[in-house]
N, C-alpha and C positions, 0 to 999 in steps of 0.2 A: 256192634255199632248201635247207637241209640236210634230208635225210630223217629223221635222228635227231640230236638234240642231246645225248642222254644224260640229259636232265632229265625225260623222259616217264615216267609211271608204268609203262608197258608195256616200258620199256627192258630190264628183266631178261629178258624173253622173247626179245628180239632181239639182245642184245649179243654172243652167241657164234654163234648159229644162228638161222635163220628157221623151223626145224621143231622144235617142242618136243613131247616125248613125255609122255604121262600114262598112269598105270595105273588110278587110281581116278577114276570118273566124277564123284564129288562135288567133287574138287579141280579137275577140268576145268570143271565147271559154274560154280564160283565164279570161275575165271579168265575164262570167257566173259562172265559178268555184268559183271565189271570192264571188259572190253574194249568191251562194248556201251555202258556208261556213258561211255567215252572217245570214243565216236562211230564205232566200227568197224562195218562191215557184216559180219555173221556168217552164214556159209553152213554149215549142218549137213548132213553126209552120213554115213549109216550104211553101212559097208562090208561088213556081214554079208549079202552078196548075190552074185549071179553077176556076172561081168565085164560082160556085156551090160546087166544092170540098173544097175550102177554108172555105165556110160557114159550111160544114159538119165537117171539122177538128176543127174549133174553137168552134163549139157547143159541140163537145165531150170533147175537152180539158178543157173548162171552165164550163162544166156541165150546159149548157143552158137548160131551160125548153123545154119540148117536143113540145110546141106550137111556138117555135122560127121560125120566118117567112123567114129566109134566104135572107135578103135584108139589105142594108146599114142602113135603119131606124130601122129595128129589131135588127141589130147588136148594134147600138148605145143604144137602149133601154136596151138590156141585159148587155152591158158593164157598164151602169149606176148602175145596180144591183151588178155587180162585184165590182165596185168602192165602193159601200156601204158594201161590203163583205157579201151580202146575199147568194152568192154561188161563186164557182170558186177558192176560196183561203182557204186553211186549217186555222182554227182559230189560231193555234200556230205560223203560219208563220210571219216573220218580215214584209213581204209585198209580192206583186206579181211582177214578171218580165215576160214580154211577149217577146219572142225571135222570130222576124219575119225574117226568112232567105229568101234571093232572093226577097225582097219585091218589087223591081223595075220590076219584071217579071209579077206581078199581075196587071191586067187591072185597078182595082180600088185602086191602091196603095196609091195615094195621099189622097183620101177620107178615106182610112183605117188609115193612119198615123194621119190624122186630128182627127178622132174619138178617137183613143187611146190618143192623146195629150189632147183633151178636157176631156175625162173621167178620165185621170190621175190627172188633176187639180181638178175635182170633188172629187176624192178619198181623196185628201189632205184636202178638206173641212170637210170630215168625220173623219179626223185624221188617214187616211190609206195611205200606200205607194204603188204606182203602177208605175212601170217603163216599158218603151218599148225600146228594143234594136233592131234596124232595120238594117239588113245587106243588102247592095245594091251592085250589081256587076258593076253598072254604076256610076263612080265617080261624074258625073254631077248631079246625083239624089239629093245630099245634097244641091247643088246650087239652084236647083228648089224649094226645101222645105224651103230654107232660104230666100225667097223673101222679098220684101220691106214691105208688109202689115202685115205679121205675120211669126215669126220664129218658125217653127214647129220642126225642128231638126238640129243638126249639128254633124260633125264627132267627135268621141271620142278624148280626149286629147292624148291618146296613139298613135293615127294615124295622128294627125294634129298639127303642120306642120310635114310633113314627107318628107325628101329629096328623098326617093325612089319612091314616087308617081309621076306620070306624071302630068304636068300642065293641067288645064282645057282648 
């Protein structure tokens, strides 16, 4: 079975990338409401915290095993199990959406987004859907992630181009 046919309402979020950036919370909230209606399991994570607190939040939210090592390497390992749907996603869900609020406030934000990007691609290999919606308070965050070597994320079509936003 194809992971995406191009006919899904959420296709716009996944057609280029599996990490979509948001600046305004109200636009992100509307997108999450739509994805919930489409049957996605949404995990909300506020990244305005310490690295240790973030590891505790994500371990609980995605049902990581008790031996989770609370490091980037351990996070990547557990996310690979989530991508395979070993845990973290209810079986009947259309897919997983991870909502990272204030992602630019977390010290390991770039590595975190890269891990979600990589594991979302891995999920597709299993025939699973895994999207990451990252809300950043700093508009330049998207420019940093969209560097020349690898595009990890870009702002949602609902916000870009947007005449109300300040230029970088």
